[in-house]
Structures are given as structure tokens and as C-alpha cells.
matplotlib code that plots the C-alpha trace (Angstrom):
import matplotlib.pyplot as plt

x = [-18.7, -21.6, -24.9, -25.5, -28.2, -31.0, -34.8, -36.1, -39.5, -41.5, -40.6, -36.9, -37.3, -38.7, -36.0, -33.3, -34.8, -35.0, -31.4, -30.5, -32.4, -35.8, -38.8, -42.2, -45.4, -47.3, -45.6, -48.9, -49.3, -45.8, -46.4, -49.6, -47.7, -44.8, -47.2, -48.6, -45.5, -42.2, -39.3, -37.2, -39.7, -40.0, -36.3, -36.1, -38.1, -36.2, -32.8, -33.4, -33.8, -30.5, -27.4, -24.8, -21.1, -21.5, -20.2, -22.3, -23.5, -24.3, -27.6, -28.2, -31.2, -31.2, -32.6, -36.4, -37.0, -40.3, -41.5, -44.8, -42.9, -41.5, -45.0, -46.4, -43.5, -44.5, -48.2, -47.3, -45.2, -48.1, -50.6, -48.1, -47.5, -51.2, -51.4, -48.4, -49.5, -53.1, -51.7, -49.2, -52.1, -53.9, -50.8, -50.2, -53.7, -53.4, -50.0, -51.5, -54.5, -52.3, -50.0, -53.0, -54.5, -51.5, -49.2, -52.0, -53.4, -50.0, -48.8, -52.2, -51.1, -53.2, -50.3, -47.5, -46.2, -45.1, -43.0, -39.3, -39.7, -41.3, -38.6, -35.1, -33.3, -34.0, -32.4, -34.8, -37.7, -36.9, -36.6, -40.0, -41.6, -40.4, -42.0, -45.2, -45.4, -45.2, -47.8, -50.1, -49.9, -50.5, -53.1, -56.5, -58.1, -61.5, -60.9, -57.6, -59.2, -62.1, -59.7, -57.6, -60.7, -62.5, -59.5, -57.2, -55.7, -54.3, -51.1, -51.5, -54.4, -54.7, -52.9, -56.0, -56.0, -52.3, -51.1, -53.6, -51.6, -48.3, -47.1, -46.3, -42.6, -43.0, -45.2, -42.7, -39.9, -42.1, -42.6, -38.9, -37.9, -40.5, -39.1, -39.9, -41.7, -44.5, -46.5, -43.9, -44.0, -47.8, -47.8, -45.3, -47.4, -50.5, -48.6, -47.3, -43.7, -40.6, -39.9, -36.5, -38.0, -41.0, -38.8, -36.8, -39.9, -41.7, -38.6, -38.5, -42.2, -41.7, -39.3, -41.7, -44.7, -42.9, -41.8, -45.5, -46.8, -44.6, -45.5, -42.0, -40.7, -40.7, -39.3, -35.6, -35.3, -32.8, -33.9, -31.2, -31.6, -32.8, -35.3, -34.1, -34.9, -35.8, -33.1, -33.4, -35.5, -33.5, -34.0, -37.0, -38.3, -41.3, -40.9, -43.1, -44.4, -44.1, -41.4, -40.1, -38.6, -36.9, -35.3, -33.9, -30.2, -28.1, -27.7, -31.5, -32.5, -32.7, -35.3, -39.1, -39.8, -38.9, -41.1, -44.0, -43.7, -43.5, -46.7, -48.5, -47.5, -48.4, -51.8, -52.6, -53.8, -55.9, -57.5, -56.5, -53.7, -55.7, -57.2, -53.7, -52.3, -55.0, -54.5, -50.7, -51.0, -53.6, -51.3, -48.3, -50.4, -51.6, -48.0, -46.5, -44.0, -42.0, -38.7, -39.5, -35.9, -35.6, -37.8, -36.0, -38.2, -36.1, -36.2, -39.1, -40.7, -44.2, -43.5, -42.8, -45.1, -45.1, -47.6, -49.5, -50.3, -51.6, -49.0, -48.7]
y = [-97.5, -95.6, -95.3, -91.5, -91.2, -88.9, -89.3, -87.5, -85.9, -87.4, -84.4, -84.9, -88.6, -87.7, -85.2, -87.7, -90.3, -87.6, -86.7, -90.4, -90.5, -91.8, -90.3, -89.5, -89.3, -87.8, -86.4, -86.3, -90.0, -90.7, -88.7, -90.7, -94.0, -93.0, -92.1, -95.6, -97.7, -96.7, -95.6, -98.4, -101.1, -99.9, -99.6, -103.4, -103.3, -100.5, -102.2, -104.2, -100.8, -99.5, -99.4, -102.1, -101.6, -98.4, -97.7, -99.0, -95.5, -94.1, -95.9, -94.3, -95.6, -97.1, -94.8, -94.5, -95.9, -94.6, -94.6, -96.1, -99.1, -99.8, -99.6, -102.0, -104.4, -104.1, -104.7, -107.8, -109.1, -108.5, -110.4, -113.2, -113.4, -113.8, -116.6, -118.5, -118.2, -119.4, -122.3, -123.4, -123.3, -126.0, -128.1, -127.6, -128.7, -131.8, -132.7, -132.4, -134.5, -137.2, -137.4, -137.7, -140.5, -142.4, -142.3, -142.8, -145.8, -147.2, -147.0, -147.6, -145.0, -141.8, -139.9, -141.1, -137.6, -137.4, -140.6, -140.9, -144.5, -143.2, -140.7, -140.9, -138.1, -137.8, -134.3, -132.9, -134.7, -133.1, -129.7, -130.0, -131.4, -128.4, -126.1, -128.2, -128.3, -124.5, -124.1, -126.7, -125.0, -121.5, -122.5, -120.8, -123.0, -124.1, -127.7, -127.8, -126.1, -128.6, -131.5, -130.3, -129.8, -133.0, -135.4, -134.2, -137.6, -137.6, -135.7, -135.1, -134.9, -137.3, -136.6, -135.1, -132.4, -132.0, -131.6, -128.8, -126.4, -127.1, -124.5, -125.5, -125.4, -127.6, -130.0, -130.2, -131.0, -133.6, -135.3, -135.1, -136.7, -139.5, -143.0, -144.3, -147.4, -145.4, -144.2, -141.8, -143.5, -143.5, -139.7, -139.4, -141.7, -139.5, -136.5, -138.6, -137.5, -139.6, -139.1, -137.6, -134.8, -134.3, -133.7, -131.0, -129.5, -129.1, -127.4, -125.0, -124.2, -123.6, -120.8, -119.2, -119.6, -117.7, -114.9, -114.6, -114.7, -111.7, -109.8, -110.2, -109.8, -112.6, -110.4, -111.0, -113.0, -115.8, -118.8, -119.9, -123.4, -124.3, -127.2, -130.4, -131.0, -134.4, -136.4, -136.6, -139.7, -142.7, -143.8, -146.0, -145.4, -143.1, -140.5, -140.7, -137.2, -134.5, -132.0, -128.8, -129.0, -125.7, -125.5, -122.3, -121.7, -123.0, -119.5, -119.0, -122.3, -120.6, -118.2, -118.7, -120.3, -123.8, -123.6, -122.3, -125.5, -127.5, -125.9, -126.8, -130.5, -130.8, -129.2, -131.8, -134.6, -132.0, -130.9, -127.3, -127.3, -126.0, -123.2, -122.2, -122.3, -120.1, -117.5, -117.6, -117.1, -114.4, -112.5, -112.9, -111.7, -108.7, -107.7, -109.0, -106.2, -107.4, -109.2, -112.5, -113.7, -111.9, -114.7, -117.4, -117.8, -119.3, -118.2, -119.8, -120.8, -120.2, -122.9, -125.5, -128.5, -128.8, -125.9, -126.8, -130.5, -132.4, -134.2, -138.0]
z = [65.8, 67.3, 65.4, 65.0, 62.3, 63.3, 62.7, 59.6, 58.9, 56.0, 53.8, 54.6, 53.7, 50.3, 49.8, 50.6, 48.2, 45.5, 45.9, 45.4, 42.1, 43.1, 41.1, 42.5, 40.5, 43.4, 46.5, 48.4, 47.7, 48.9, 52.1, 52.8, 52.3, 54.4, 57.2, 57.2, 56.2, 57.7, 55.6, 57.1, 56.3, 52.7, 52.4, 52.2, 49.0, 47.2, 47.7, 44.5, 42.7, 43.8, 41.6, 42.0, 42.6, 44.6, 48.1, 51.0, 52.0, 48.6, 47.8, 44.4, 42.4, 38.9, 36.2, 36.1, 39.6, 40.9, 44.5, 43.2, 41.9, 45.3, 46.8, 44.3, 45.2, 48.8, 47.9, 45.9, 48.8, 51.3, 49.1, 48.6, 52.3, 52.9, 50.3, 51.7, 55.3, 54.6, 52.5, 55.2, 57.7, 55.7, 55.6, 59.3, 60.2, 58.0, 59.5, 63.0, 62.1, 60.5, 63.5, 65.8, 63.7, 62.5, 65.5, 68.1, 66.3, 65.6, 69.2, 70.8, 73.3, 73.6, 75.3, 73.1, 72.5, 76.2, 76.3, 75.2, 73.9, 70.7, 69.8, 68.4, 70.4, 74.1, 74.2, 71.6, 73.2, 76.6, 75.1, 73.4, 76.5, 78.6, 76.1, 76.1, 79.9, 80.0, 77.3, 78.9, 82.3, 80.9, 78.4, 78.6, 75.9, 77.0, 76.2, 78.2, 81.2, 81.0, 80.9, 83.9, 86.0, 85.1, 84.7, 87.4, 87.9, 84.4, 84.0, 80.2, 77.8, 74.9, 71.7, 70.0, 72.6, 73.4, 69.8, 69.3, 71.5, 69.8, 67.3, 63.7, 64.5, 67.5, 65.6, 62.8, 65.3, 67.0, 63.7, 62.8, 66.1, 65.9, 65.4, 61.9, 63.1, 64.7, 61.7, 60.3, 56.8, 56.9, 57.2, 54.4, 52.2, 53.0, 51.5, 48.7, 49.3, 50.4, 54.1, 53.7, 51.5, 53.7, 56.8, 54.9, 53.5, 56.8, 58.2, 55.3, 55.7, 59.4, 58.5, 56.0, 58.3, 61.0, 58.6, 57.5, 61.0, 62.0, 58.8, 57.5, 54.0, 51.4, 48.6, 48.0, 51.3, 51.7, 53.8, 56.3, 54.9, 51.4, 51.2, 49.8, 46.1, 44.7, 42.9, 39.1, 38.2, 37.0, 33.3, 32.6, 36.2, 36.6, 39.3, 42.4, 41.7, 39.1, 40.0, 38.5, 35.0, 35.5, 39.0, 40.4, 39.9, 42.8, 44.2, 44.2, 45.8, 49.2, 47.8, 48.0, 44.6, 45.6, 48.6, 46.5, 44.5, 47.7, 49.0, 45.8, 46.1, 49.8, 49.2, 46.5, 48.9, 50.6, 47.3, 47.8, 45.2, 42.2, 44.3, 45.5, 42.0, 40.7, 43.4, 42.9, 39.1, 39.5, 41.8, 39.5, 36.5, 38.5, 39.2, 35.9, 35.7, 38.8, 38.3, 40.0, 40.0, 43.3, 44.9, 42.9, 39.8, 37.0, 33.4, 31.5, 34.7, 33.2, 30.6, 33.3, 32.9, 36.7, 36.8, 33.7, 34.4, 37.3, 39.3, 39.1]

ax = plt.figure().add_subplot(projection="3d")
ax.plot(x, y, z, "-o")
ax.set_aspect("equal")
plt.show()
């Protein structure tokens, strides 16, 4: 099937939306928005306002759907994206720091990240080293150029330099592939989370970090792989940490809400968790008319003691 849709002027875009039932408080405002934010980009945000059980090409809107509601949804998502990205950055820097400290001191090898003996799967190690070698050779970082010029007999810089040029995704994969006896549990203990959960959580945050870095949409987005949730605590055995009383429904565990809780927990040892929670709640209160189930929030989430008490 050949794609044969033609480009439309902004006036034609507004006319099309109007014919499908969208309402406009101010057409001039709508024209201004559509000149800055493309129709196609906004379309992802008005999908949740469309009627269900209609043909794929009809796209009629529910009653009382205003263009301004769509824009507010977009604004909420943009602000949420900034919060998530900034919070994951703090976690990324802490992970990098702990890997430099724990693994380097555990192995007593300042270039451990370049040697297969410390890793579980050689194939994954080789793939990552290929990426690192290219990044290292192309790097214009002052500290890398200085190392190359001054220590030209050393093929690789020490971990506290080398790990600085790895992306968060590469860093997460390096941690995942690390053999457990080389400081992996020490890092999990630092974050206060069992290792099996931490591995899953870093993978989930890598996905959301990349979405945010490319100005992608968090609203109504499904993650390709939902993060692992903790097992229910056994009777008479206190949990290692406080978790959600009200988890998302099974079909919503691949949405953002679980990862928002994960970010809160991983920020706790860094002492950023209360600041993060305040920003998150302030944002939700500012846009309190939005249906948060589209990003996985369960019913009565605001009554969850996870958010109202400090974690053990």
C-alpha cells in the first residue's frame, strides 16, 4: 500500500480536527501552537481523547474534547520528561561512581573494564569493547586527549577516566555482565536493592532515559520490557525496603508509574528522593485533571503509604 496523504496547511489541520469533533477555545492560539509543535507530534497526545471502537481511519473525538486539553497534556509530559531525565542522571552518576570505586578496589585492577576475566559473557564484553574503542579513539574530551598524549604507552585509561565516556546504556550493560564476585553485590547494597531487581531496574531506566534524551513521549507509552517488581514479603519477615501497596494492573506494568517508584527508591541513598517526590507531586497537582491511568497510575495511588512514609 502506497502512502498518499498530502501535507496540510495549519488552517486545514484545524478544519480537519474540527470535522472530527475537536473544539477550540481560541483558533489563533491553536495556529500559534501548531506552528511550533507539529500536528503529527501532538497527534500522539490526542489519541487518548479519541472515541473507541471506531474504524482506524475515522479518528472522531469524545464529546467536549478541547484542543487546549491536548496541549496541557503535552505540557505535562514535557515537564515530566525533564524531571525523569534529571533524576535518572543522578542515578547514572552514582552508578558510575560506585562501579569505579567498588570494582576497582575489589579487583585491584585499574583497567578491569577492558579484561574478559571479570565478565560473564565474552560476546557481550567484546561488543561493548568495540563501542568503547571507537568512542575512545574519537573522544575530544580534554582528559582523554591529555591521557593519550602523556601516557602513550598505556593502551587504556584507568576506570575513573574510561567509565566517564560510557553512555548510561553501556554502563548498565557493563554492570549487568560483571561477575558477581567483583563488587556487584556491594553496588546493590549501596542502592539498598536486591541485585536481581537492580539489574532489571537499570535496564528499564535505560529505556526511559533514551526516550527523554530524544524528547520522546512518556504519556501513554508502553515500555518494551516492564521492570521486575519485588515479591510479596513473607509473613513475619520484614521487607528489605518499602514498596508500593497499590501496584499497577498487569496490563499497566509496562507503563511509567512503576519506574517513577523505582526512581524514588534509587534516589534515596543519594538523598535526592524527597526533592524528587515533591517535584513529582507538585507537577501532578498542577495538572490534576489528567487521567493518570494512561501512564500506569492505579486507583487510590495517592493513598499509597509508599509515597507518604519514608522507606525502611
